[in-house]
C-alpha positions in Angstrom: 94.9 89.0 71.5 96.5 91.5 73.4 98.6 94.1 71.6 101.5 94.4 73.6 102.8 92.3 76.6 102.0 94.0 79.9 105.0 93.0 82.5 104.2 92.8 86.4 106.0 95.4 88.1 109.8 95.1 87.7 111.4 92.8 91.4 114.9 94.2 91.3 116.1 91.2 93.5 120.0 91.5 93.9 121.8 88.1 92.6 119.5 86.8 90.0 120.3 87.6 86.2 118.2 89.5 84.2 117.9 87.9 80.8 121.6 86.5 79.7 122.8 90.1 80.0 123.1 91.3 83.6 123.7 90.0 87.1 121.7 92.4 89.1 123.5 94.1 92.0 122.4 96.7 95.1 119.1 98.4 94.2 119.9 102.2 93.7 116.3 103.8 94.4 112.6 103.8 93.6 110.5 106.5 92.3 107.5 107.3 90.4 109.4 106.3 86.7 110.8 103.3 88.0 113.4 101.3 89.8 117.2 102.2 89.6 119.9 99.7 90.7 124.4 99.0 90.0 124.6 95.4 87.3 127.4 93.2 86.1 127.6 92.5 82.3 128.0 89.0 81.4 128.6 89.6 78.2 130.7 92.7 76.0 127.8 95.1 73.9 128.7 97.9 71.7 130.7 100.2 73.7 130.9 98.0 77.2 133.0 94.4 78.1 131.6 91.7 80.5 132.0 92.1 84.0 131.8 96.2 83.8 129.9 98.0 86.0 126.2 100.1 84.9 123.8 101.5 86.5 119.9 100.1 84.8 116.5 102.3 85.0 113.6 99.6 84.6 110.6 101.8 83.3 107.4 101.1 85.5 105.8 101.8 82.4 106.4 99.9 79.8 104.8 102.2 77.4 106.5 105.0 78.1 109.4 103.3 77.8 108.6 102.5 74.5 108.2 105.8 73.2 111.6 107.2 75.2 113.2 104.0 72.6 111.8 105.7 69.6 111.8 109.7 70.7 115.3 109.7 72.7 118.4 108.0 71.1 118.9 110.7 68.6 119.1 113.5 70.9 121.0 111.6 74.4 123.6 110.8 71.4 124.3 114.2 70.7 125.3 115.0 74.6 128.6 113.7 75.1 130.0 115.9 78.7 131.4 115.0 81.5 128.6 116.3 83.7 126.1 114.5 81.9 125.5 110.6 82.7 125.9 108.5 80.0 123.5 106.6 78.3 124.7 103.3 76.9 121.3 102.4 75.4 118.6 100.8 75.4 117.3 97.7 75.8 114.1 94.8 76.0 114.7 91.8 78.2 112.7 89.5 79.8 109.3 91.1 78.7 110.8 94.5 80.2 112.3 97.7 78.5 115.4 99.0 80.1 117.7 101.5 80.1 121.2 100.8 80.7 123.4 104.0 81.8 126.9 105.5 84.1 127.0 104.2 87.1 128.2 106.8 89.3 129.5 106.0 92.5 128.2 109.4 94.8 124.8 110.9 96.4 122.2 112.7 95.5 121.9 116.5 96.1 118.4 115.9 97.9 120.4 113.2 100.0 123.1 116.1 100.7 120.4 118.4 101.5 119.1 116.6 103.8 121.8 115.0 105.9 124.2 117.9 106.2 124.1 121.5 107.7 124.9 124.3 104.9 125.8 126.8 107.4 129.1 128.5 106.1 130.3 130.5 103.8 132.4 127.3 102.3 129.3 125.0 101.8 127.7 127.7 99.6 130.4 128.0 98.1 130.5 124.4 97.4 127.3 124.4 96.3 127.4 127.6 93.5 130.2 125.5 91.9 128.1 122.4 91.7 125.4 124.3 90.0 128.2 125.8 88.0 128.9 122.2 86.8 125.3 121.9 86.0 124.8 124.3 83.8 127.9 123.9 81.6 126.0 120.4 81.0 122.6 122.1 79.9 125.1 124.7 78.1 126.2 122.2 76.1 123.1 120.3 75.3 122.6 123.2 72.4 118.9 124.0 72.6 118.1 120.9 73.9 116.1 121.2 77.8 116.3 118.5 80.9 112.5 118.9 82.1 113.0 117.6 85.7 116.1 118.8 87.2 116.0 118.9 91.5 117.7 117.8 93.8 117.2 114.0 93.7 118.5 114.1 89.7 121.5 115.7 90.4 124.5 113.3 91.4 127.5 113.9 93.0 130.2 111.7 92.7 132.7 111.2 95.2 135.2 113.0 93.6 133.5 115.6 93.1 132.5 115.9 89.9 128.5 116.8 89.5 126.5 114.1 86.9 122.4 115.3 85.6 120.3 112.6 85.2 116.9 112.2 84.1 116.1 113.6 80.7 112.5 114.7 80.2 111.4 111.7 82.4 108.5 114.1 83.8 106.6 116.0 81.1 103.9 114.0 81.2 100.8 115.9 82.7 100.3 113.1 85.3 103.6 113.0 86.9 103.0 117.4 87.4 99.8 117.1 88.9 99.6 114.0 90.9 100.3 114.9 93.7 103.3 113.4 96.0 104.6 113.4 99.5 107.3 115.5 100.4 109.1 117.8 97.1 108.5 116.0 94.5 108.7 117.3 90.5 105.9 120.0 91.0 107.7 122.2 93.6 110.9 122.4 91.0 109.1 123.3 87.5 108.6 126.3 86.2 105.1 127.9 86.4 104.7 128.1 82.5 105.3 124.0 82.6 103.7 123.2 85.9 101.0 125.2 85.3 100.0 126.1 81.6 102.4 122.5 80.3 104.0 124.6 78.1 106.7 123.2 75.7 109.8 123.0 78.3 112.6 125.3 77.5 116.1 126.3 79.0 114.7 128.7 80.8 112.4 126.9 82.7 115.3 124.5 83.7 116.8 128.1 84.8 114.1 128.7 87.1 114.8 125.1 88.6 118.1 125.5 89.6 116.6 129.0 90.7 114.1 126.7 93.3 117.4 124.5 94.4 119.4 128.2 95.1 116.5 129.4 97.1 116.6 126.2 98.9 119.6 126.1 99.8 119.9 129.6 101.5 116.4 129.7 103.3 116.1 125.6 103.8 112.7 126.2 102.3 111.8 126.5 98.4 109.4 129.4 97.1 106.1 127.1 96.6 105.1 123.7 98.0 101.8 123.0 95.4 101.0 124.2 92.5 98.2 125.5 94.1 100.2 127.9 96.1 100.9 129.2 92.8 97.7 129.2 90.7 95.9 131.0 94.3 98.2 133.5 93.4 100.2 133.7 96.5 103.4 136.0 96.4 107.0 135.3 96.0 108.7 135.4 99.7 112.6 136.7 98.9 115.7 134.8 100.3 116.5 137.4 102.3 113.1 138.2 104.1 113.5 135.0 105.5 117.3 134.4 106.3 118.7 138.1 106.3 122.5 137.1 105.9 121.9 135.7 102.3 124.6 137.6 100.4 122.4 140.4 98.6 124.3 140.1 95.6 122.9 135.7 95.4 119.3 137.4 96.3 119.4 139.1 93.0 120.1 136.2 90.9 118.1 133.7 92.5 115.1 135.8 91.9 116.0 136.5 88.3 116.2 132.8 88.1 112.5 132.4 89.8 110.8 135.4 87.5 107.0 134.2 86.6 107.5 135.3 83.1 110.3 133.7 81.4 111.3 136.5 79.3 111.8 138.3 82.3 114.6 135.7 83.4 118.2 135.2 82.1 118.5 135.7 78.1 121.1 133.0 78.3 123.7 130.3 80.5 126.7 132.8 79.9 124.7 135.7 81.2 123.7 133.8 84.6 127.1 132.3 85.2 128.3 135.9 84.4 126.2 136.8 87.2 126.8 133.9 89.6 130.6 134.7 89.5 129.8 137.9 90.7 127.8 136.5 93.3 130.8 134.0 94.4 133.2 136.3 94.5 131.7 138.4 97.3 130.9 136.0 99.2 134.3 134.9 99.2 135.9 137.9 99.8 133.5 139.1 103.2 134.7 137.5 106.4 131.5 137.1 108.2 130.2 135.0 111.1 128.7 131.1 109.9 125.7 132.1 108.0 122.7 130.4 109.8 120.1 128.7 107.7 116.9 129.2 110.1 114.1 126.9 110.2 111.1 128.3 108.0 107.6 128.6 108.7 105.5 126.3 105.7 103.1 128.2 104.4 99.7 126.5 105.1 97.6 126.9 102.3 94.0 127.5 103.2 91.5 128.8 99.9 88.5 129.8 100.1 85.6 127.1 100.3 83.9 129.1 96.9 87.4 128.6 94.9 88.0 125.5 92.7 91.4 125.9 94.5 89.5 124.4 97.4 88.1 121.0 95.3 91.5 121.0 94.4 93.1 121.0 97.8 91.1 118.1 98.7 91.7 116.3 95.6 95.2 116.4 96.5 94.9 115.3 100.2 92.5 112.8 99.2 95.2 111.4 96.8 97.8 111.5 99.1 95.4 108.5 100.9 94.7 107.3 97.8 91.4 107.7 98.4 90.4 107.7 94.4 86.7 108.3 94.9 87.1 110.9 97.7 89.9 112.6 94.8 87.5 112.4 91.5 84.4 113.5 93.1 87.1 116.7 94.3 88.6 117.0 91.3 85.1 117.1 89.3 83.8 119.6 92.3 87.2 122.1 91.3 86.0 121.6 87.0 82.3 122.7 88.5 83.4 126.1 90.3 86.1 126.6 87.5 83.3 127.0 84.7 85.3 123.8 82.9 88.6 125.8 82.3 91.2 124.1 80.6 93.5 124.2 83.5 91.1 122.3 85.9 89.9 120.1 82.8 93.9 119.0 82.5 93.8 118.2 86.2 90.9 116.4 86.6 92.3 114.0 83.4 95.4 113.5 85.6 93.6 112.6 88.2 91.1 110.3 86.9 94.4 108.3 84.8 96.2 108.4 88.6 92.9 106.6 89.7 92.2 105.0 86.5 88.9 106.1 85.8 89.9 105.4 82.2 86.5 106.9 80.8 86.2 109.8 83.5 90.0 110.8 81.2 88.7 110.5 78.0 85.4 112.8 79.3 88.1 115.2 80.2 90.4 114.9 77.5 87.4 115.2 75.2 86.5 117.9 77.0 89.7 119.7 77.0 90.5 119.0 72.5 86.5 120.6 72.0 88.0 123.7 74.2 91.3 123.7 71.8 89.3 122.8 69.0 87.1 126.0 69.5 90.0 128.6 70.3 91.1 128.4 73.6 95.2 128.8 72.9 97.4 125.7 72.8 100.4 124.7 71.7 101.1 122.3 69.1 102.7 120.0 71.4 99.9 120.3 74.1 97.3 119.3 71.8 99.7 116.6 70.8 99.7 115.0 74.6 96.3 115.3 74.3 95.4 113.1 71.4 98.1 110.3 72.6 96.9 110.0 75.4 93.2 110.1 74.5 94.2 107.2 71.5 95.6 105.7 74.5 92.5 105.7 76.4 90.5 104.6 73.3 92.4 101.4 72.8 92.3 101.0 76.8 88.8 100.9 76.1 88.3 99.0 73.2 86.7 102.1 71.1 89.4 101.4 67.8 88.0 103.2 65.7 87.8 106.6 67.9 91.5 104.9 68.4 92.0 105.1 64.3 91.3 108.8 64.1 92.3 110.1 67.2 96.3 108.8 66.5 95.7 109.4 62.3 95.2 113.1 63.9 98.3 112.8 66.2 100.5 111.9 62.7 99.1 115.2 61.6 100.4 117.5 64.4 103.5 115.5 66.0 106.7 115.7 65.6 107.0 112.2 66.6 106.1 110.6 63.2 107.0 106.7 63.9 105.4 107.1 67.0 102.4 108.0 65.3 102.6 105.7 62.9 103.3 102.6 65.3 100.3 103.7 67.1 98.4 104.0 64.3 99.0 100.4 63.2 98.5 99.0 66.3 94.9 100.6 66.2 94.4 99.0 62.9 95.2 95.8 64.1 92.8 96.0 66.4 90.0 97.1 64.3 90.8 94.1 62.1 92.7 95.9 59.2 95.6 93.6 59.5 97.0 94.7 55.8 96.9 98.2 56.5 98.5 97.3 60.4 101.0 95.1 58.5 101.7 98.3 56.4 102.9 101.0 58.6 104.6 98.3 61.1 106.6 97.5 58.4 107.5 101.4 57.4 108.5 101.4 61.6 110.8 98.5 61.0 112.8 100.5 58.6 113.0 103.1 61.0 113.5 101.2 64.1 115.8 98.1 62.7 116.6 96.9 66.0 113.7 96.7 67.7 112.6 94.5 69.5 108.8 95.7 70.2 108.1 95.8 66.4 108.8 92.4 65.4 107.0 91.5 68.1 104.0 93.1 66.9 104.6 92.2 63.2 104.2 88.7 64.6 101.6 89.2 66.1 100.1 91.5 63.1 100.8 89.1 60.8 99.6 85.5 62.6 96.2 87.6 63.1 96.4 88.1 58.6 96.8 84.2 58.4 100.2 84.3 57.3 101.8 82.2 59.8 105.0 81.1 58.5 106.2 84.7 58.3 104.6 85.6 62.2 107.2 83.0 63.4 110.1 84.5 61.2 109.4 88.0 62.9 108.9 87.0 66.5 112.6 84.3 65.6 113.6 87.8 64.6 112.7 89.5 67.9 114.4 86.2 70.1 117.3 87.1 67.7 117.4 90.3 69.5 116.6 89.5 73.3 116.9 85.7 73.5 114.4 86.3 76.4 111.6 87.9 75.4 108.6 86.5 76.5 105.8 87.7 74.4 107.8 85.8 71.4 108.3 82.7 73.0 104.9 82.2 74.6 103.7 83.2 70.7 106.4 80.4 69.4 105.6 78.1 72.1 101.5 78.3 71.4 102.0 78.3 67.9 103.9 74.4 68.4 101.5 73.2 70.5 98.6 73.8 68.8 101.0 71.9 65.4 101.6 69.4 68.1 105.1 69.5 68.0 105.8 69.0 71.8 109.0 69.4 72.2 110.0 72.7 70.5 107.1 74.0 72.6 108.7 72.5 75.8 111.7 74.3 74.6 109.9 77.7 74.5 107.9 77.5 77.5 111.0 76.4 79.6 112.7 79.6 78.9 109.6 81.4 80.0 109.4 79.9 83.5 113.4 80.8 83.3 113.3 84.4 82.4 109.1 85.3 83.3 110.7 87.8 86.5 106.9 88.5 86.6 105.1 85.5 86.8 102.8 86.6 83.9 104.0 84.6 81.7 103.9 81.5 83.7 100.3 81.9 84.4 99.8 81.9 80.7 101.2 79.0 80.4 99.4 77.2 82.7 96.5 78.8 81.6 96.8 76.9 78.0 96.9 73.5 79.9 93.9 74.2 82.1 
């Protein structure tokens, strides 16, 4: 039996209902993380009322959704600032994990930069004032960082209020090193994060703001890929591209873009102080409009003997979706680097995106061996590798190895609830149902309103032969989400075995009504042969 509901890709269809909670309006965007759209509430909630308009985000990777469910709520609940998009809650509907957020009427900074010319002082002043709003939002977050600041994640409301969205959605290694067309997360990410996979800090967010200011003043970005940074290409100063960039502003930008985080601004107030000085110098100068020139993109041409040569070929193959070629070149890059951890991480990322799971497992194990033999590693890096290995062992049905890996993950991570949840699934798949139930019951105490936990408890009790307790938990899951497909299917299947055709039909009819991907409709059809 599958450990989780494995939903298909969510299809946003305007005018359709999502469970009994939302009426879908127009789709607002689609990225690597998921789809976002406008929706209207069909019933009252804890902080909203029927008829309220919200934004819904549905992650493509529903396991990532679950992790966010148990990791982010306490942090997000601490954020209450005008320039941070409100997150109202997380919920599971019709087998999909959904994030409910404040709806913002306006445009992203990416759209504004793509469609407007910033050829005068007033335009530059406007952008800098938007940056100041972002900084005030980040400052309000205290020790927490955003982790994915880029123009696509900065919304400008129609009244000029800036809203920061998408907190921490790009912290996965494969999002950093799986290459995308155009300007994605990679180009705005600080080198200590992008190259060394180190813990994201406020200084990393500061670097990302420096990239945005660089782009606004030059029409270009400092680096177009991590390959350029690995090669050691030096940064072209803004005034070398555009001599009309104010010198005070150039100094601010260059300080933000220091390779060493310790050389950047020590705190947000210091950054705001220098930014205000630069802003005042722009206001006082009477000059001709600043011309942002067309820039010549840097052409990356590594030497054939360099591991970067193969990594560049892997990048191009991934863009073309030629996964065999991408993997071949990623492996060649590792060989050329004599197994350097940076290239092993990239090989693992390419293997994951290419769905070569055994190759990914081998790459992560080689990386773990490097760490175990003394290569410097931060706790969060080690936890990440263990988490990916644990998931791969489950996918490859190597359950004993999965148990050992998740136990080690529990020992090093601060996310103990996630660790217990993952370990419980591994125990259940390995046949130790009592241990699985024991851990899941602990998780239920810590996350009492999670549909996922009740579904897994129903699954575990069924495997242990306690069908009455299993049914009870499936029904509790349906109290939280009446359209939960996993529970509906398991209950319908149970009553079909019992010969209770009326109840069987009731549950299977609800599946037909709520199954947006068609996966469970097919499962029902397969039951009837």
